[in-house]
KEKE-3310 file (N, C-alpha, C; in steps of 0.2 Angstrom, whole numbers, plus 5000, padded with zeros to 4 digits):
npx = (5004:5003:5010:5008:4993:4982:4977:4987:4997:4993:4993:5006:5010:5007:5006:5017:5015:5004:4994:4994:4991:4978:4971:4973:4966:4954:4951:4943:4931:4925:4913:4905:4913:4913:4899:4897:4905:4901:4887:4890:4896:4885:4877:4885:4887:4874:4871:4881:4878:4868:4869:4868:4854:4848:4853:4846:4833:4833:4837:4826:4816:4820:4819:4807:4791:4778:4768:4762:4771:4782:4778:4776:4789:4796:4789:4793:4808:4809:4803:4813:4824:4819:4818:4831:4837:4831:4835:4849:4849:4845:4855:4866:4863:4862:4875:4880:4876:4882:4895:4898:4897:4908:4919:4919:4921:4933:4941:4940:4946:4959:4963:4962:4972:4983:4985:4986:4997:5007:5007:5015:5028:5045:5051:5061:5058:5046:5052:5059:5050:5036:5020:5008:5012:5014:5001:4995:5001:4995:4982:4984:4987:4976:4964:4967:4966:4952:4949:4956:4949:4936:4938:4941:4930:4919:4924:4937:4935:4921:4924:4933:4924:4915:4925:4927:4915:4911:4921:4918:4905:4910:4917:4906:4901:4911:4926:4939:4937:4935:4948:4957:4953:4957:4971:4975:4971:4979:4991:4990:4988:5001:5009:5003:5006:5020:5021:5015:5024:5035:5030:5027:5037:5037:5024:5024:5033:5025:5015:5022:5026:5013:5009:5019:5016:5002:5005:5015:5007:4997:5005:5011:4999:4995:5005:5005:5003:5016:5024:5020:5023:5037:5039:5040:5031:5031:5042:5038:5027:5034:5041:5031:5026:5036:5035:5023:5024:5034:5026:5017:5024:5029:5016:5012:5022:5020:5006:5006:5013:5003:4993:4999:4999:4986:4984:4991:4982:4971:4974:4976:4963:4955:4961:4959:4945:4941:4947:4940:4927:4928:4931:4919:4910:4914:4911:4897:4893:4896:4886:4888:4886:4873:4861:4858:4870:4879:4874:4877:4891:4894:4889:4896:4909:4908:4908:4920:4929:4929:4935:4948:4953:4953:4961:4974:4971:4965:4975:4984:4977:4977:4990:4992:4985:4990:5003:5001:4996:5007:5017:5013:5013:5026:5032:5025:5024:5036:5050:5047:5056:5057:5053:5042:5047:5041:5038:5036:5029:5015:5018:5015:5008:5007:5008:5012:5023:5033:5049:5062:5077:5089:5095:5106:5111:5122:5130:5144:5153:5142:5129:5114:5105:5105:5105:5091:5074:5060:5043:5031:5014:5003)
npy = (4994:5011:5025:5038:5047:5051:5065:5070:5070:5080:5091:5092:5098:5112:5128:5142:5155:5169:5170:5158:5150:5154:5150:5137:5133:5136:5127:5115:5121:5126:5128:5135:5147:5149:5152:5163:5173:5173:5177:5190:5197:5198:5206:5218:5222:5225:5236:5245:5248:5256:5271:5271:5268:5279:5288:5285:5287:5302:5306:5301:5309:5322:5321:5317:5323:5324:5323:5311:5301:5303:5299:5285:5282:5283:5275:5262:5262:5265:5253:5244:5248:5247:5233:5228:5233:5226:5213:5215:5217:5205:5197:5201:5197:5183:5182:5186:5176:5164:5168:5170:5157:5152:5160:5157:5144:5142:5149:5141:5130:5134:5137:5124:5116:5123:5122:5108:5107:5114:5107:5096:5100:5100:5097:5106:5117:5122:5126:5137:5147:5157:5151:5159:5168:5160:5155:5167:5169:5159:5164:5176:5171:5163:5171:5182:5177:5175:5189:5194:5188:5193:5207:5206:5199:5208:5220:5224:5216:5220:5233:5232:5227:5238:5247:5241:5241:5255:5260:5255:5262:5275:5275:5273:5285:5295:5293:5299:5304:5292:5285:5295:5294:5281:5281:5290:5283:5271:5277:5281:5269:5263:5272:5270:5257:5258:5266:5258:5246:5252:5255:5242:5234:5241:5239:5225:5225:5232:5223:5212:5218:5220:5207:5203:5211:5206:5193:5193:5199:5189:5180:5186:5187:5175:5169:5177:5174:5169:5180:5190:5183:5183:5196:5203:5211:5225:5226:5217:5225:5237:5232:5228:5241:5247:5239:5242:5255:5254:5247:5257:5268:5261:5259:5272:5276:5268:5271:5285:5285:5279:5290:5300:5294:5294:5308:5311:5304:5311:5324:5319:5315:5326:5335:5326:5325:5339:5341:5332:5336:5349:5346:5339:5350:5357:5349:5348:5361:5362:5354:5340:5330:5322:5328:5317:5310:5318:5317:5304:5303:5311:5304:5291:5296:5300:5288:5282:5291:5288:5276:5279:5288:5280:5270:5268:5266:5254:5245:5247:5241:5228:5225:5226:5216:5206:5206:5202:5189:5183:5185:5177:5164:5163:5160:5148:5139:5131:5119:5103:5097:5084:5071:5058:5044:5040:5026:5022:5014:5010:5007:4992:4985:4970:4964:4969:4974:4978:4974:4971:4963:4955:4968:4980:4993:5005:5017:5026:5018:5013:5001:4999:4991:4973:4962:4964:4960:4963:4963:4970:4969:4972)
npz = (5000:4995:5003:5001:4997:4983:4986:4995:4986:4977:4985:4987:4976:4976:4969:4969:4966:4965:4955:4949:4960:4963:4952:4954:4966:4962:4952:4954:4955:4944:4936:4944:4943:4929:4927:4935:4929:4916:4918:4924:4913:4904:4911:4913:4900:4896:4904:4900:4887:4888:4885:4871:4869:4875:4866:4855:4858:4860:4847:4840:4845:4841:4827:4823:4818:4822:4837:4840:4834:4841:4854:4851:4847:4859:4867:4861:4862:4876:4881:4876:4884:4897:4898:4894:4906:4916:4913:4914:4928:4933:4928:4935:4948:4947:4944:4957:4966:4961:4961:4975:4979:4972:4976:4990:4991:4984:4993:5005:5000:4998:5012:5016:5008:5011:5025:5026:5019:5026:5038:5035:5036:5043:5060:5063:5054:5061:5074:5070:5068:5073:5079:5077:5068:5057:5055:5051:5039:5031:5031:5024:5012:5008:5011:5003:4990:4989:4991:4979:4968:4971:4968:4955:4948:4951:4949:4941:4930:4925:4922:4911:4902:4901:4896:4883:4877:4877:4869:4857:4855:4855:4843:4834:4833:4830:4822:4825:4838:4846:4843:4848:4862:4865:4863:4872:4884:4883:4884:4897:4904:4902:4909:4922:4924:4925:4937:4946:4946:4951:4964:4969:4977:4989:4993:4995:5006:5015:5017:5022:5034:5041:5042:5051:5062:5066:5068:5079:5088:5090:5096:5107:5115:5116:5124:5136:5150:5152:5150:5159:5171:5171:5171:5159:5152:5149:5141:5130:5125:5121:5111:5102:5100:5092:5081:5077:5073:5063:5053:5050:5044:5033:5027:5024:5015:5003:5001:4999:4986:4979:4979:4972:4959:4956:4956:4943:4935:4936:4930:4917:4914:4915:4904:4893:4893:4891:4878:4870:4871:4866:4853:4850:4850:4840:4829:4831:4829:4815:4811:4809:4818:4828:4841:4849:4847:4854:4867:4869:4868:4880:4890:4889:4890:4904:4911:4906:4911:4924:4924:4920:4930:4941:4937:4941:4955:4954:4949:4959:4970:4965:4966:4979:4985:4978:4983:4996:4995:4989:4998:5009:5002:5000:5012:5016:5006:5003:5000:5008:5023:5026:5015:5009:5000:4983:4982:4995:5009:5020:5037:5043:5057:5066:5078:5095:5108:5123:5127:5138:5139:5149:5154:5159:5171:5176:5186:5187:5200:5205:5204:5197:5191:5186:5173:5170:5168:5158:5152:5143:5139:5125)
capx = (5000:5007:5010:5005:4987:4981:4976:4993:5002:4991:4994:5013:5012:5004:5010:5020:5014:4997:4989:4994:4988:4971:4968:4974:4961:4947:4950:4937:4924:4926:4907:4903:4917:4910:4892:4898:4909:4896:4882:4893:4897:4879:4874:4888:4886:4868:4872:4886:4875:4862:4870:4865:4847:4847:4854:4841:4827:4834:4837:4820:4812:4821:4819:4800:4788:4771:4767:4761:4777:4787:4775:4777:4796:4798:4787:4797:4815:4808:4802:4819:4828:4817:4819:4838:4839:4829:4840:4855:4849:4845:4861:4871:4861:4865:4883:4881:4875:4886:4901:4899:4899:4915:4924:4919:4924:4940:4944:4940:4951:4965:4965:4963:4978:4989:4986:4988:5004:5012:5008:5020:5035:5049:5051:5065:5054:5042:5055:5061:5044:5030:5014:5004:5015:5012:4993:4993:5003:4990:4976:4985:4986:4968:4959:4969:4963:4945:4948:4958:4943:4930:4939:4942:4924:4915:4927:4941:4931:4916:4927:4936:4918:4913:4929:4927:4908:4911:4925:4914:4900:4913:4918:4900:4900:4916:4932:4944:4935:4937:4955:4960:4952:4960:4977:4976:4970:4984:4997:4989:4989:5008:5011:5001:5010:5026:5020:5013:5029:5039:5026:5026:5041:5034:5018:5026:5036:5020:5011:5026:5025:5006:5009:5023:5012:4997:5008:5018:5001:4994:5010:5011:4993:4995:5010:5004:5005:5024:5026:5018:5027:5044:5040:5042:5025:5034:5047:5034:5023:5038:5043:5025:5025:5041:5032:5017:5027:5037:5021:5014:5029:5029:5010:5012:5026:5016:5000:5008:5014:4996:4990:5002:4997:4979:4984:4992:4976:4966:4976:4975:4956:4953:4963:4955:4938:4941:4949:4935:4921:4929:4930:4912:4907:4915:4906:4890:4893:4896:4880:4890:4883:4866:4861:4859:4877:4882:4872:4880:4898:4895:4888:4901:4915:4908:4910:4927:4933:4929:4940:4954:4955:4954:4965:4980:4969:4963:4981:4987:4973:4979:4997:4993:4982:4994:5009:4999:4996:5014:5021:5010:5015:5033:5033:5022:5025:5044:5051:5048:5063:5057:5048:5042:5048:5035:5036:5035:5023:5013:5021:5010:5010:5003:5008:5017:5025:5039:5052:5069:5081:5096:5097:5111:5112:5127:5132:5150:5153:5135:5126:5107:5101:5109:5101:5084:5069:5053:5039:5024:5010:4998)
capy = (5000:5017:5030:5045:5047:5056:5071:5072:5071:5086:5096:5094:5102:5119:5133:5147:5162:5171:5169:5150:5147:5156:5145:5130:5133:5137:5122:5111:5125:5130:5129:5141:5152:5151:5154:5170:5177:5174:5182:5197:5199:5200:5211:5224:5224:5229:5242:5249:5250:5261:5277:5270:5268:5286:5292:5283:5291:5309:5307:5300:5314:5328:5320:5316:5329:5324:5321:5303:5298:5304:5294:5278:5281:5284:5269:5257:5262:5264:5246:5240:5250:5243:5225:5228:5234:5220:5207:5216:5216:5198:5193:5203:5193:5177:5182:5187:5170:5160:5171:5169:5149:5151:5163:5154:5137:5143:5151:5135:5125:5137:5135:5116:5113:5126:5119:5102:5107:5116:5102:5091:5102:5096:5100:5112:5122:5125:5129:5143:5151:5158:5148:5165:5171:5155:5155:5173:5168:5155:5168:5181:5168:5161:5176:5186:5174:5177:5196:5195:5185:5198:5213:5204:5198:5213:5226:5225:5213:5224:5239:5231:5226:5245:5250:5239:5243:5262:5262:5254:5267:5281:5274:5274:5293:5298:5289:5303:5304:5285:5285:5300:5292:5275:5283:5293:5277:5267:5280:5281:5263:5262:5276:5267:5251:5260:5268:5251:5242:5255:5254:5235:5232:5244:5235:5219:5226:5234:5217:5208:5221:5219:5200:5202:5214:5201:5187:5195:5201:5183:5176:5189:5186:5167:5168:5183:5172:5169:5188:5193:5179:5185:5203:5205:5214:5231:5224:5215:5231:5241:5229:5229:5248:5248:5235:5246:5262:5252:5246:5263:5271:5257:5260:5279:5276:5265:5275:5291:5284:5278:5296:5303:5291:5297:5315:5310:5302:5316:5328:5317:5314:5333:5337:5322:5327:5345:5341:5329:5340:5355:5343:5338:5356:5359:5344:5350:5367:5360:5350:5333:5325:5324:5329:5311:5308:5322:5314:5297:5305:5314:5298:5287:5299:5300:5281:5281:5295:5285:5271:5282:5291:5275:5265:5267:5263:5247:5242:5247:5236:5222:5224:5226:5209:5201:5205:5199:5182:5181:5185:5171:5158:5162:5157:5142:5134:5129:5112:5100:5095:5077:5069:5051:5042:5038:5019:5021:5010:5011:5003:4987:4982:4964:4963:4974:4973:4981:4969:4971:4957:4956:4975:4982:5000:5007:5025:5025:5012:5011:4997:5001:4984:4969:4956:4966:4957:4966:4962:4974:4966:4977)
capz = (5000:4995:5008:4998:4993:4978:4989:4997:4980:4974:4990:4987:4970:4976:4966:4974:4964:4967:4950:4948:4966:4962:4947:4957:4971:4958:4947:4956:4956:4937:4934:4947:4940:4922:4928:4938:4924:4910:4920:4924:4906:4901:4915:4912:4893:4895:4907:4896:4881:4889:4881:4864:4870:4876:4859:4850:4860:4859:4840:4837:4847:4837:4820:4821:4817:4826:4843:4840:4832:4847:4859:4848:4847:4866:4869:4859:4865:4883:4882:4876:4889:4903:4897:4895:4913:4920:4911:4917:4936:4934:4927:4941:4954:4946:4946:4964:4969:4958:4963:4982:4979:4969:4981:4997:4990:4983:5000:5009:4997:5000:5018:5017:5005:5014:5032:5025:5017:5031:5043:5033:5037:5048:5067:5062:5051:5066:5079:5068:5066:5077:5076:5076:5061:5051:5054:5047:5032:5028:5030:5019:5005:5006:5011:4998:4984:4989:4989:4972:4964:4972:4965:4948:4946:4952:4949:4935:4924:4922:4920:4905:4897:4899:4891:4876:4874:4877:4864:4851:4855:4852:4836:4830:4833:4826:4822:4829:4846:4848:4843:4854:4869:4866:4863:4879:4888:4882:4887:4904:4906:4902:4915:4928:4925:4928:4944:4950:4946:4956:4970:4971:4982:4995:4995:4998:5013:5020:5018:5027:5041:5043:5044:5057:5068:5068:5071:5085:5093:5092:5100:5113:5119:5118:5130:5140:5156:5153:5150:5166:5176:5170:5171:5152:5148:5146:5135:5124:5123:5118:5104:5098:5098:5087:5075:5074:5070:5057:5048:5048:5040:5027:5024:5022:5008:4998:5000:4995:4979:4975:4978:4966:4953:4955:4953:4936:4931:4936:4926:4910:4912:4913:4898:4888:4892:4888:4871:4866:4871:4861:4846:4849:4849:4832:4825:4832:4825:4808:4809:4807:4822:4830:4848:4852:4848:4859:4874:4870:4870:4887:4895:4889:4893:4911:4913:4904:4915:4931:4923:4920:4936:4946:4934:4946:4961:4952:4949:4966:4974:4963:4968:4986:4987:4975:4987:5002:4993:4988:5005:5012:4999:5000:5018:5017:5000:5002:5000:5014:5024:5026:5010:5008:4993:4979:4983:5002:5011:5027:5042:5046:5064:5067:5085:5098:5115:5125:5131:5140:5141:5152:5154:5164:5171:5180:5186:5190:5203:5207:5199:5198:5191:5181:5170:5171:5163:5158:5146:5143:5133:5124)
cpx = (5005:5005:5006:4998:4987:4981:4983:4998:5000:4994:5002:5015:5008:5009:5011:5019:5007:4992:4988:4990:4981:4968:4968:4968:4954:4946:4944:4930:4923:4919:4904:4906:4914:4903:4893:4900:4904:4890:4885:4894:4891:4876:4878:4887:4880:4868:4876:4883:4869:4863:4867:4857:4845:4848:4848:4834:4827:4834:4830:4815:4813:4820:4812:4796:4781:4772:4766:4767:4782:4785:4777:4785:4799:4795:4791:4804:4814:4807:4809:4823:4826:4819:4827:4840:4837:4833:4846:4854:4849:4851:4866:4869:4863:4872:4885:4881:4880:4893:4903:4900:4907:4920:4924:4922:4931:4944:4945:4945:4958:4967:4966:4969:4984:4990:4989:4996:5010:5013:5013:5028:5038:5048:5055:5062:5050:5046:5058:5056:5039:5024:5009:5006:5013:5005:4992:4995:4998:4984:4977:4984:4979:4964:4961:4967:4956:4945:4951:4952:4937:4932:4939:4935:4919:4918:4931:4938:4926:4919:4930:4930:4916:4918:4928:4920:4908:4916:4921:4908:4903:4915:4911:4898:4905:4923:4938:4943:4937:4945:4959:4959:4956:4968:4979:4976:4976:4991:4996:4990:4996:5011:5009:5005:5017:5026:5019:5020:5034:5036:5027:5030:5039:5028:5019:5029:5031:5016:5015:5026:5019:5006:5013:5019:5006:5000:5011:5012:4998:4999:5010:5005:4992:5000:5010:5006:5012:5027:5025:5022:5034:5045:5042:5036:5028:5038:5043:5030:5028:5040:5037:5024:5030:5038:5027:5019:5030:5032:5018:5018:5029:5022:5010:5016:5022:5010:5001:5009:5007:4992:4993:5000:4990:4979:4986:4986:4971:4967:4975:4967:4954:4955:4960:4948:4937:4942:4943:4929:4922:4928:4923:4908:4908:4911:4899:4888:4893:4890:4882:4888:4877:4866:4861:4866:4881:4880:4876:4888:4899:4894:4893:4908:4915:4910:4918:4932:4935:4935:4947:4957:4957:4958:4971:4977:4967:4970:4985:4984:4975:4985:4997:4990:4987:5000:5007:4999:5003:5018:5019:5013:5022:5036:5031:5024:5033:5044:5051:5055:5063:5052:5049:5044:5041:5033:5036:5029:5022:5017:5015:5012:5004:5003:5013:5017:5032:5042:5059:5072:5088:5099:5101:5111:5117:5129:5139:5151:5147:5131:5118:5103:5106:5104:5093:5080:5063:5049:5032:5020:5005:4991)
cpy = (5006:5022:5036:5044:5052:5063:5074:5074:5078:5091:5098:5097:5109:5124:5138:5153:5163:5169:5161:5147:5149:5151:5138:5129:5133:5132:5118:5115:5129:5132:5135:5147:5154:5154:5162:5175:5178:5179:5189:5201:5202:5206:5218:5226:5228:5235:5247:5252:5255:5268:5276:5271:5276:5290:5291:5287:5299:5310:5306:5306:5321:5327:5319:5322:5329:5321:5313:5299:5298:5299:5287:5277:5280:5277:5262:5257:5262:5257:5242:5242:5247:5236:5224:5228:5229:5214:5208:5215:5209:5194:5195:5198:5186:5176:5182:5179:5164:5162:5170:5161:5149:5154:5159:5147:5137:5145:5145:5130:5128:5136:5128:5114:5116:5123:5112:5102:5109:5111:5096:5093:5099:5100:5106:5118:5126:5129:5136:5148:5151:5155:5154:5168:5166:5155:5162:5173:5164:5160:5173:5178:5166:5166:5181:5183:5176:5185:5198:5193:5190:5204:5212:5203:5203:5220:5227:5222:5217:5230:5238:5230:5233:5248:5248:5242:5251:5264:5261:5259:5274:5280:5274:5281:5296:5294:5292:5303:5297:5284:5289:5297:5286:5277:5286:5287:5273:5270:5280:5275:5261:5266:5273:5261:5252:5262:5262:5247:5245:5255:5247:5233:5235:5241:5229:5220:5228:5227:5212:5212:5220:5212:5199:5205:5209:5195:5188:5197:5194:5179:5179:5188:5179:5166:5174:5181:5172:5176:5191:5189:5181:5192:5206:5209:5221:5230:5222:5221:5236:5238:5229:5236:5249:5244:5239:5252:5260:5251:5252:5267:5268:5259:5267:5280:5274:5268:5281:5290:5283:5285:5300:5301:5293:5304:5315:5309:5307:5322:5326:5317:5321:5336:5333:5324:5334:5345:5337:5333:5346:5352:5342:5344:5358:5355:5346:5357:5366:5356:5343:5328:5327:5325:5323:5308:5312:5319:5308:5298:5307:5308:5293:5290:5299:5293:5280:5285:5292:5279:5273:5284:5286:5269:5263:5264:5255:5243:5241:5242:5229:5220:5223:5218:5204:5200:5201:5191:5179:5180:5179:5164:5157:5159:5150:5137:5134:5122:5109:5097:5087:5075:5061:5050:5040:5031:5017:5018:5011:5006:4998:4984:4976:4963:4968:4972:4976:4976:4971:4964:4958:4963:4977:4990:5002:5015:5025:5018:5009:5007:4997:4994:4980:4964:4958:4963:4961:4965:4966:4972:4972:4976)
cpz = (5000:5001:5007:4995:4988:4980:4991:4992:4977:4979:4989:4981:4970:4972:4970:4971:4964:4961:4949:4954:4965:4957:4950:4962:4968:4953:4948:4956:4949:4935:4938:4944:4933:4923:4930:4932:4918:4912:4921:4918:4903:4905:4914:4905:4892:4898:4903:4890:4882:4886:4874:4864:4870:4870:4854:4852:4859:4851:4837:4839:4843:4829:4818:4822:4822:4833:4844:4839:4837:4852:4857:4849:4854:4869:4867:4862:4873:4885:4882:4882:4895:4903:4898:4903:4917:4919:4914:4925:4937:4933:4933:4947:4953:4947:4953:4967:4967:4961:4971:4983:4977:4974:4987:4996:4988:4989:5004:5006:4998:5006:5019:5015:5009:5021:5031:5023:5022:5037:5041:5034:5043:5055:5067:5059:5057:5072:5077:5067:5072:5074:5074:5069:5055:5050:5050:5040:5028:5026:5025:5012:5003:5006:5005:4991:4984:4987:4982:4967:4965:4968:4957:4945:4946:4952:4942:4929:4921:4919:4913:4900:4896:4895:4884:4873:4873:4871:4857:4850:4852:4845:4831:4829:4828:4827:4827:4836:4849:4848:4848:4860:4870:4866:4870:4884:4888:4885:4895:4907:4907:4908:4921:4930:4928:4935:4948:4951:4951:4963:4973:4977:4989:4998:4998:5005:5018:5022:5023:5034:5044:5046:5050:5063:5070:5071:5078:5091:5095:5097:5107:5118:5121:5124:5135:5148:5158:5154:5156:5171:5176:5170:5164:5149:5145:5140:5129:5121:5119:5111:5100:5096:5092:5080:5072:5070:5063:5051:5046:5043:5033:5023:5021:5015:5003:4996:4996:4988:4975:4974:4972:4959:4951:4953:4946:4932:4931:4931:4918:4908:4911:4907:4892:4887:4889:4880:4867:4866:4866:4854:4844:4847:4842:4828:4825:4828:4818:4806:4807:4812:4825:4838:4852:4853:4853:4866:4875:4872:4877:4892:4895:4892:4902:4914:4912:4909:4923:4930:4923:4926:4941:4943:4939:4952:4960:4953:4956:4970:4972:4966:4976:4988:4984:4980:4994:5001:4993:4994:5009:5009:5000:5007:5019:5012:4999:5003:5007:5016:5024:5020:5010:5001:4990:4981:4990:5004:5018:5031:5045:5052:5065:5075:5089:5105:5116:5129:5132:5142:5143:5152:5160:5165:5177:5180:5190:5193:5206:5202:5201:5197:5185:5179:5171:5166:5164:5152:5147:5137:5132:5127)
residu = (MET:LYS:ARG:LYS:SER:ARG:LYS:ASP:HIS:ILE:SER:SER:GLN:ILE:PRO:ASN:THR:PRO:ILE:ARG:PHE:LEU:LEU:TYR:VAL:SER:LYS:SER:HIS:LYS:TRP:TRP:ALA:ILE:THR:ALA:MET:LEU:SER:ALA:LEU:ILE:GLY:GLN:PHE:LEU:MET:SER:ILE:ASN:PRO:TYR:PHE:THR:GLN:LYS:ILE:VAL:ASP:SER:PHE:THR:SER:THR:ALA:SER:TYR:SER:GLU:GLN:VAL:SER:THR:PHE:GLY:PHE:TRP:GLY:PHE:ILE:TYR:VAL:MET:ALA:LEU:GLY:ILE:SER:PHE:THR:SER:TRP:ARG:ILE:SER:GLY:PHE:ALA:GLY:LEU:GLU:TRP:LEU:SER:ARG:ALA:ASN:ALA:THR:GLY:TYR:SER:VAL:LEU:TYR:ARG:TYR:VAL:SER:LYS:HIS:SER:HIS:THR:TYR:PHE:THR:ASN:ARG:PHE:ALA:GLY:ALA:LEU:SER:ASN:LYS:VAL:SER:ASN:ALA:SER:ASP:GLY:VAL:GLU:HIS:LEU:LEU:GLU:ARG:SER:LEU:TRP:GLY:TRP:TYR:PRO:GLU:VAL:ILE:SER:LEU:ILE:VAL:GLY:SER:VAL:LEU:LEU:PHE:SER:VAL:ASP:LEU:TYR:ILE:ALA:LEU:GLY:PHE:LEU:CYS:VAL:PHE:LEU:VAL:MET:PHE:VAL:VAL:ASN:VAL:LEU:ILE:VAL:ARG:ARG:ARG:ARG:PRO:TYR:VAL:VAL:GLU:TYR:ALA:ALA:ALA:SER:SER:ARG:LEU:ARG:GLY:ASP:GLY:ILE:ASP:TYR:LEU:THR:ASN:ILE:THR:ALA:ALA:ARG:GLN:TYR:ALA:ARG:THR:GLY:PHE:GLU:LEU:GLN:ARG:MET:GLY:LEU:THR:ILE:ALA:ASP:ARG:ARG:ILE:LYS:ASP:VAL:VAL:GLN:TRP:ARG:MET:SER:GLU:TRP:GLY:ILE:VAL:VAL:ASN:ASN:VAL:ALA:ALA:PHE:LEU:LEU:VAL:GLY:ALA:ILE:LEU:PHE:TYR:VAL:PHE:LEU:LEU:LEU:LYS:ASN:ASN:THR:ILE:THR:PRO:GLY:ASN:VAL:ILE:LEU:VAL:ILE:MET:VAL:LEU:GLY:ARG:MET:MET:HIS:ILE:ILE:ILE:PHE:LEU:GLY:ASN:ALA:MET:ASN:GLY:PHE:VAL:ARG:VAL:TYR:GLY:GLU:ILE:GLN:GLU:GLY:LEU:ASN:GLU:ILE:VAL:VAL:PRO:HIS:GLY:VAL:VAL:ASP:LYS:GLU:ASP:SER:LYS:ASP:LEU:MET:ILE:HIS:GLU:ALA:LYS:VAL:GLU:TRP:ARG:ASP:ALA:ASN:PHE:GLU:PHE:GLY:GLU:ASN:LYS:ILE:PHE:ARG:ASP:PHE:GLN:LEU:THR:ILE:GLU:PRO)
# end
């Protein structure tokens, strides 16, 4: 009989990078994931296309001459709008219910495999680490996966859908408006990537400091009796104070970089909106676009500006959670000190007893016992 079960073999192959670990813990819950993502796609697409319905209503009102035609047009597009809204809301709720199953199951899988993996480390591994710190590493990795999935499914994923739909709608109005927006967005995307790459080491340092603080706090409270017994409470609190101050400094450094990134995005969004609206004014003055087109551009730009302004925040949030997961995996998913061979077998015990035969024990010239006989049956 082989010692390693299939489940143990799988746990020994845990990925040590956040994205691969996320996919690993989600693999057995893929149908929940597919349902949640597909429903979110439908819901966000129908919400993002609302400016198109508004454009149709406005243009129909301005192009029709009679009151009856206006009522008929409004009734048609109003019905389409309400139906799209209803389907969108329904799709989002399906995504919510499927997503909660996906995220909670992936989180539970993460905890299960990491605790199973860490329990197989050697005695030396545990003597060099605090139990509270290790528990916190497991939480960072498992809860980080849930947070990353939540931000992706109901945050970044819908924003990407809005960006694609919004770009298509802008193309339907004017080629240069769409190209101008996409060029500015791509430039800002590259700028934010550079800012985030520069910020990433500071985020990882902050995550490590947070983990250290939580771990030290758990260990201090767990051993508070010993700290009081040996009059070390003041020393422990002073040490905790230094850890808290170090964490705050690291938090301020990485947070300040985030704020400067948002400032850059705000300036870019302000200039982009001003340039596009001035161009739209020229087109409207030359009677080359309709009032409905103007409404569509303004509504789409409002949504797109939100994406640009918080582009850095979204990346920063990703890096922050990514760093927490990586920090946890770096500590937990390391090679085991003692590993069973693939062909190792379980120890089979058919009978057992403790037996001493002719045992002698001496200490210097003192003879404690000689020819000692003892048998202990099970």
